[in-house]
C-alpha angles and dihedrals in degrees: 000000000000118000127218127194113203114204109200142152101232138052116258115282095020106087120060089209093055093041096054101029097055117335093079089057096054099093090047091050091052090052088053096052106275127126117194146188127200117215110194131179106207123058121194095274093046090049094058091050098041096059097041126086120266121357089125096163091051090048089051087056090051089050093056092042089053090053091052092050094050094044087056090049091053091048093055099034092111088067090069133069094210134021110208112197119194107209098321140345093242132015098238135075104283133095089190094118094050089051092049091050090051092051089053089056098252118164105226141192123195116205124189138164102187136057089266093169087073125076114259122152134174118255091247092059101038091116089055097050089113087072092063123082110186090176088073088078093083091053092047091051091055090057095051127095089211141003127210117199135178102233146005094267090059090043092056089058096042093048091063089066106026129044097207109059122160123197109214115163122226099267139204129215098235091191087067101030099071125141116256120221101234128174111257140162105278090204092062132074112206117211110193144191128189125197146104134269088268092064098035088107087070092053088053089063089069099048095094092050093046091050091052092048090050089055092045093051105031112198093358105091132053126194115223120196117193109191147117090258136033125243108223114206136154093207097077139005112255124195101217119205118187109233114247125172092218094053099033096108093046092047092050092045089065090065122094097189129021125208132203111181116181136177116242100248139112094265091055091044087060091058117109099219093248099149089054092047091053091054092045094049088058093048091252111144109241130212111197140174112257092243129130118322092359089083089056094048099045129061099195111246093003109071098358141333135271118209129179109163126053089247091055093049092052093044096049096041089048090054090054094043091054100044125057088180092057091048091052095046095047091043094054092047090049093054091049089054091054094046093051101038113014107032131119089238092054095051108029092092092052091049090051092048091053093051093046091053090048092059092059112095114239 
């Protein structure tokens, strides 16, 4: 059997990117003759510290622990047929480990689903941004046998530095992601957003619109925020739901309309539309900013809505708030889009093909 070593930042099941970029394929890979091991840097305690402000001595300890883990990975790299790196080997500004793996003859794949060559840091680590070096991405790509990216925008960048780039969208297992029929208040329309503290700045873009809708439909709408952290505000009441992998589908199923606001910049253009795909897979009508891959996913008014200006957001959300029939029609069309174009079933064969090719010596 072929053996894969996955080099990642987070423990299995924690990161949406890891879960939906490769973790959901692991059982399938085993069935097809691959054994695997996941080498991650942050355990649960490290995670809580790493993304909070301060704790610099503890973070220094995490830094040295990460180095020890990756040195061990380099030492045993010859035991594996493929080294699969999600985003980067370590979360600071060196490609040293990727270069060492290359010198040891490792066959490597780099997978990423964001514009990781651009600077983007969490609020808790803003004072440590000098440790990051996003420009190392081009050098890492040159070392890889293959690169897997989530959309054509990312592929355009990767192709400048690597001759074997595969576009595989971030996918959803639509046999698992099915809407649950839960009891809810029929007099309320729930508008929801799902994301982490790192993307909360995108949720903020919708606050003005949500406030105006709350005034337009007094007592009728409720805002549901599914995240790892709350967003306290006096402007509008927010129903906060702590994100949990085990209750994610149930929590999303309570939403009537899903939103995905984005700024129009290169970082957002690198996004893979995953929030929208989650809504759509559960037959929740999605309203999304017409940025990046969103314009490929959504046919406006057919399987979702695209909204750029404040007026468009209010108009299209109002249409959905006022019509249960429209919500149902758009929701069903959205799920069909995911099943046909963005599902685990649609792309598992391509993912397997890529890994099989990577095991063949060049």
